C-alpha positions in Angstrom: -27.2 -26.9 -9.8 -27.6 -26.1 -13.4 -24.2 -25.3 -15.4 -24.2 -23.4 -18.5 -21.7 -24.4 -20.6 -21.1 -21.6 -22.2 -19.2 -20.8 -18.2 -16.7 -23.1 -18.5 -12.9 -22.8 -18.8 -12.5 -23.5 -22.6 -9.3 -22.2 -22.8 -8.1 -24.7 -19.5 -10.2 -27.5 -21.1 -8.8 -27.0 -24.3 -5.3 -26.7 -23.4 -5.6 -30.0 -21.2 -7.0 -31.7 -24.8 -4.1 -30.5 -26.7 -1.4 -32.8 -24.0 -4.0 -36.2 -24.1 -3.7 -35.5 -28.0 -0.2 -35.2 -28.1 0.1 -38.2 -25.8 -2.0 -40.3 -27.6 0.1 -39.7 -30.8 3.3 -40.4 -29.2 2.1 -43.2 -28.0 0.0 -44.5 -31.2 3.7 -44.0 -32.7 5.2 -46.8 -31.1 2.6 -48.4 -28.8 -0.7 -49.4 -30.2 -1.9 -51.4 -27.4 -1.5 -48.5 -25.3 -2.9 -46.3 -27.3 -6.1 -47.6 -26.8 -6.0 -48.4 -23.1 -4.8 -44.5 -22.7 -8.0 -43.5 -24.9 -9.8 -45.0 -22.9 -8.4 -43.4 -19.7 -8.7 -39.9 -21.0 -12.7 -40.3 -21.7 -13.5 -41.3 -18.1 -10.6 -38.2 -17.3 -13.1 -35.7 -19.3 -16.8 -37.6 -17.9 -15.1 -36.8 -14.5 -14.1 -33.3 -14.9 -17.5 -32.4 -16.5 -19.6 -34.2 -13.8 -17.6 -32.5 -11.0 -18.0 -29.8 -12.5 -21.6 -30.2 -11.5 -21.2 -31.1 -8.5 -21.3 -28.6 -5.5 -18.0 -29.4 -3.3 -18.3 -26.6 -0.8 -19.8 -29.6 1.9 -15.9 -30.4 1.7 -15.1 -27.1 3.9 -17.3 -28.8 6.3 -17.9 -32.0 6.5 -14.7 -33.6 8.4 -15.4 -37.2 8.1 -15.0 -37.7 4.7 -11.6 -35.5 4.7 -10.4 -37.2 7.5 -12.0 -40.5 6.4 -10.3 -40.2 2.3 -7.4 -39.2 4.3 -6.7 -42.8 6.7 -8.3 -44.5 3.4 -5.5 -43.5 1.8 -2.8 -44.0 4.4 -4.5 -47.8 4.7 -3.8 -48.6 0.7 -0.4 -47.2 1.3 0.3 -49.4 4.4 -1.0 -52.7 2.6 0.6 -51.9 -0.6 3.8 -51.9 1.4 2.8 -55.5 3.6 2.8 -56.8 -0.6 5.5 -58.6 -2.5 4.5 -57.8 -5.9 6.3 -55.0 -7.6 6.6 -52.6 -10.1 9.3 -51.1 -11.5 11.0 -52.0 -8.2 8.2 -50.3 -5.9 5.4 -52.1 -3.9 3.8 -49.0 -4.6 0.8 -50.6 -5.9 -2.6 -51.7 -5.5 -3.6 -54.7 -7.8 -7.0 -56.5 -8.2 -7.4 -58.7 -11.0 -5.3 -56.9 -13.9 -6.3 -53.5 -12.3 -3.5 -52.0 -10.3 -3.7 -48.4 -8.7 -1.5 -46.2 -7.2 -2.7 -45.5 -3.6 0.1 -42.5 -3.8 -1.7 -40.4 -6.4 -5.2 -40.9 -3.8 -3.1 -39.8 -0.9 -2.0 -36.5 -3.2 -5.7 -35.8 -3.4 -6.7 -36.6 0.2 -3.8 -34.1 1.5 -4.7 -31.8 -0.5 -7.8 -31.8 0.8 -7.3 -32.4 4.4 -4.7 -29.2 4.2 -6.6 -26.6 2.2 -9.2 -27.0 5.0 -6.1 -26.9 7.9 -4.7 -23.7 6.2 -7.8 -21.9 5.0 -8.7 -22.0 8.9 -5.1 -20.8 10.0 -3.6 -19.3 7.7 -2.6 -16.1 9.5 -1.5 -18.3 12.4 -0.3 -21.0 10.2 3.2 -20.5 11.3 2.3 -21.1 15.3 4.3 -23.7 16.6 1.5 -26.2 17.1 -0.5 -25.7 13.5 3.7 -26.3 11.8 3.3 -29.4 14.1 0.0 -30.7 13.1 0.2 -29.7 9.5 3.4 -31.6 9.5 2.4 -34.8 10.7 -0.2 -34.9 8.2 2.1 -34.7 6.0 5.2 -37.3 7.7 3.4 -40.0 8.1 2.1 -41.0 4.2 6.0 -39.2 3.0 7.7 -42.1 5.3 4.9 -44.4 4.2 5.8 -43.7 0.5 9.8 -43.7 1.6 9.9 -46.9 2.2 7.7 -48.3 -1.1 10.5 -46.9 -1.9 8.8 -43.8 -4.2 10.8 -41.1 -3.4 9.1 -38.7 -6.8 5.5 -39.4 -5.1 7.4 -38.5 -1.4 9.2 -35.0 -2.7 5.6 -34.1 -4.0 3.5 -34.9 -0.8 5.9 -33.3 1.0 6.1 -30.3 -1.8 2.7 -29.9 -1.4 2.6 -29.0 2.3 5.7 -26.7 2.1 3.8 -25.0 -0.6 0.9 -24.3 1.7 3.1 -23.5 4.2 5.2 -20.5 2.3 2.1 -19.3 0.6 0.4 -18.9 4.0 3.3 -16.2 4.6 6.8 -16.6 6.1 8.4 -16.5 9.6 12.0 -16.1 8.5 13.6 -17.4 12.3 11.4 -21.0 11.8 11.7 -20.7 8.4 16.0 -20.8 8.4 15.1 -23.2 11.5 13.4 -25.5 9.3 15.8 -25.4 6.3 18.3 -26.5 8.9 16.2 -29.2 10.2 15.6 -30.5 6.6 19.4 -30.5 5.9 20.2 -32.5 8.3 16.9 -35.0 7.3 18.6 -35.1 3.9 21.7 -36.6 5.1 20.0 -39.0 7.3 17.7 -40.2 4.7 21.5 -40.4 2.6 23.1 -42.4 5.5 20.1 -45.2 6.6 17.2 -45.1 4.1 18.5 -44.2 0.9 19.8 -47.4 -1.4 22.8 -47.8 -3.6 21.1 -46.8 -7.0 19.2 -44.3 -5.6 22.8 -42.8 -4.1 23.7 -43.4 -7.2 21.3 -40.9 -9.4 22.5 -38.4 -7.2 25.6 -38.5 -7.4 25.0 -39.2 -11.4 23.3 -36.4 -11.3 26.0 -33.8 -9.8 28.5 -35.4 -12.3 26.1 -36.0 -15.4 29.7 -37.8 -17.0 29.5 -40.1 -14.7 28.9 -43.8 -15.7 27.0 -43.1 -19.2 26.0 -46.6 -19.8 24.8 -47.3 -16.4 23.4 -44.4 -14.0 23.5 -41.7 -16.4 21.9 -44.3 -19.8 18.7 -42.9 -19.3 19.1 -39.1 -19.0 21.9 -39.2 -21.5 19.5 -41.6 -23.8 16.4 -38.4 -23.2 19.6 -35.7 -23.7 20.3 -37.4 -26.9 16.7 -38.0 -28.2 15.7 -34.2 -27.3 18.8 -33.0 -29.2 18.5 -35.2 -32.1 15.3 -33.7 -32.9 15.5 -30.2 -34.7 13.1 -27.6 -34.7 10.4 -30.2 -36.4 11.7 -32.7 -35.4 12.2 -37.2 -36.6 7.6 -37.3 -37.5 5.2 -39.6 -36.4 7.5 -42.8 -35.7 10.3 -42.1 -37.1 12.3 -41.3 -33.2 15.0 -43.8 -33.1 16.0 -43.6 -29.9 12.2 -44.0 -28.9 11.6 -46.8 -31.8 14.8 -48.9 -30.9 14.1 -49.0 -27.3 17.2 -47.0 -26.3 15.0 -44.7 -24.3 13.7 -46.2 -21.4 10.0 -45.7 -20.2 9.3 -44.1 -23.4 5.8 -44.3 -22.5 5.8 -42.8 -18.4 8.6 -40.9 -17.3 10.4 -39.9 -20.3 7.2 -39.6 -22.8 8.5 -36.0 -23.2 12.2 -37.0 -25.0 9.9 -39.1 -26.7 7.5 -36.9 -27.7 10.1 -34.0 -28.6 12.3 -36.8 -31.1 9.6 -36.5 -33.2 7.8 -33.5 -33.2 11.2 -31.6 -32.5 11.8 -27.6 -30.9 9.1 -27.0 -31.8 6.5 -30.1 -30.5 8.1 -29.7 -27.1 8.0 -25.8 -26.8 4.1 -26.1 -27.1 4.0 -29.2 -24.4 5.8 -26.7 -22.6 3.6 -23.7 -23.2 0.3 -25.5 -23.2 1.2 -26.4 -19.2 2.1 -22.7 -19.0 -1.2 -21.6 -19.8 -3.1 -24.6 -17.8 -0.9 -23.0 -14.8 -2.5 -19.6 -15.6 -5.7 -20.6 -16.1 -6.3 -22.1 -12.3 -4.0 -18.8 -10.6 -6.6 -17.4 -11.5 -9.4 -19.3 -10.5 -7.5 -19.3 -7.2 -7.8 -15.6 -7.3 -10.8 -15.1 -8.0 -12.1 -17.7 -5.7 -14.6 -16.9 -3.2 -13.4 -17.8 -0.1 -10.2 -19.4 1.5 -10.9 -22.9 1.3 -11.5 -22.9 -2.0 -8.5 -21.0 -2.5 -6.2 -23.3 -0.8 -7.4 -26.1 -2.8 -6.9 -24.5 -6.2 -3.3 -24.0 -5.0 -3.2 -27.8 -4.2 -3.9 -28.3 -7.6 -1.4 -26.2 -8.9 1.0 -27.3 -6.7 0.0 -30.8 -7.9 0.8 -30.2 -11.0 3.8 -27.6 -11.0 5.4 -29.7 -9.0 5.2 -33.0 -11.4 6.0 -30.6 -14.4 9.3 -29.6 -13.2 10.4 -32.0 -11.7 9.3 -34.8 -14.9 10.6 -31.8 -17.4 13.5 -31.1 -15.8 14.4 -34.7 -15.2 13.9 -35.2 -19.4 16.5 -32.5 -19.9 18.9 -33.7 -17.0 18.1 -30.1 -14.7 16.9 -32.9 -11.7 17.7 -35.8 -10.9 15.5 -38.5 -12.5 12.6 -39.5 -9.7 10.0 -41.2 -11.4 6.8 -39.5 -11.4 4.7 -39.0 -14.3 4.1 -35.8 -16.6 0.4 -35.3 -15.5 -2.0 -35.4 -18.5 0.9 -36.7 -20.7 2.6 -39.8 -19.5 0.6 -43.5 -20.2 -1.0 -44.5 -17.1 -4.6 -43.5 -14.8 -3.7 -43.6 -11.1 -2.4 -39.8 -11.9 -4.4 -38.6 -14.7 -7.6 -39.3 -12.7 -6.5 -38.2 -9.6 -6.0 -34.8 -11.5 -8.9 -35.4 -13.3 -10.8 -34.9 -10.1 -8.8 -32.0 -9.0 -9.7 -29.8 -12.4 -13.1 -31.2 -11.9 -13.3 -29.5 -8.2 -11.8 -26.1 -9.6 -13.9 -25.7 -12.6 -16.5 -26.1 -10.2 -14.6 -23.2 -7.7 -14.3 -20.9 -11.3 -18.1 -21.5 -12.2 -19.1 -20.6 -8.4 -16.9 -17.7 -8.4 -18.9 -16.2 -11.3 
């Protein structure tokens, strides 16, 4: 397909470039090796976006072998990762090939979006029928369970949240919604009693009582709040963030990169990041509204859910507004798995936007 460069959504792409640039600045200030590795990942990500925008993704709506194959391949990766003994940050949610490591939960998010987009685009009017709720829930339950036992509750929340978002935006049946809410409450109690590990229970208790155990379970959040709160309007400057540079802020390149960036570039810098994400979400919504068919709209919806859930949970945990779950901030946190998954989604969505014109 011939693509005219002028038809690309340059506002969206420029916003992503701003996020990438901010991430690289933050990484360069305290970890030079991470800077160069992430720079390579960003180059790959933008190549994927531009290349993906040129591909005709309409066949995704008719080729069930690809959607189902990607879904079950992701399930196989999740199973295999659970069988290995090697862990990263306390979870078995990674696959290792030499020095390369990959998080299959990110591939699962992409596979589920493509699968559910097709499912709900064909059944959105009858989405709340019992058989459709059960079928779509089963597709979601299997990977959610496999991710929970990693344990990786952050990714489990994202996977389950994608399904909830598809279901709610297909219309709401009040009686079944209330029934589902009651079931979710009982499921939460069940998870608390039988699946949550003590440190995960402590995180939730610590979120409810932030003054408890400031040097233990609430240490990460307290250091994040100190980093953000001490930044002032313009921050402490490049390499001047004491919480980050002295190692008080844990997981600064990944989970708490927003706090690390804000400490050095202040309230103004943090606000720029938040507003840039809002612009990205707005541009994605605009693309979804102009998409030429339901299948395309639901794919865009999946991309919005993917980005928005990660954004609200990550930023919220940095500010102490939600419990810490350890999920990355898309296009900002250090690492390749989430970044490349987001790049593939943006590439597909960019093609949908080009088609809508």
